[in-house]
C-alpha positions, 0 to 999 in steps of 0.5 A: 461252728460252720456247717458245710453244705450237704453231700451230693444228693441221692439223685431223687428229686425233693418233693414239692420243689422245682429243679432248674436242671437235673442237679440243682434245686430251686429254692424260694428265698426268705429274710426272717426279721426279729419276731417272725417265723417261717414254716414251709412245705416248699424248699426255702432258704431263710436268712436272718441276723442274730445277736442275743436273739435265738433262732430255732430251726426245725425240719422233718427229714423224711417229708422235707418240711421245715421252718425257723423262728427268730425270738428276742425275749425268752418269755411272754409276760402277758402284758402285751399281745401274744407274739413270736418275739417271745421264745415260749410262743415262737417255739410252740408256734413253729411246732404247730405250724409244721404239724399243720403242714404234715410233720410229726413232732417225734420226727422233727430235728433241731438246730439252735443258733444265736444267744450272744452276750452283746450287752451283759451286766456282770451280775446277771445271766445275759439275755442270750444265755436265757434265750439259749436255755429256754430253747433247750428246755422247750425242745427237750420237753417236746422230745425234739433232739438238738442235732446242731448248734452254734450259741453264746459267745460275744459276736452276732451271727448271719444264719442261712437255713434250708428248710427242706434238708436242715442245712445251715451256714453261719457267718460270725459278725 
């Protein structure tokens, strides 16, 4: 599912942002690697590449604060260092980071992407499927609605996400 760019703006400037001209918002750019997350009060365009990994994108429409994570495994096994490489850590850390920037959990919206079955044994659920399920469960537990998703399948994805308005573009690889 490719998501189209947002419709024409209401004409009001976005908070905490700079404008190149009256109509064009200047966004910071960030590339997100596996095991990272990015939360921002400034308008930021974040790009990442997903295979079986999942990215959870969260934003608060009113404050225009948002963020994204990129996790590779569903659960932290407590055998190594606490890291956002694990979905249960990545989702909790992203929500915490956004709340520290002023968001309220009950106002957050979510989109999830990725979770492809790149390497799958026929006798078990793919890593991608387990990552997708974990993201859905954790968001439901926090009461955060998923308003868009493009998950599963057998192909990777290039994702571009705007933290301030929740717009996402996707290219299947």
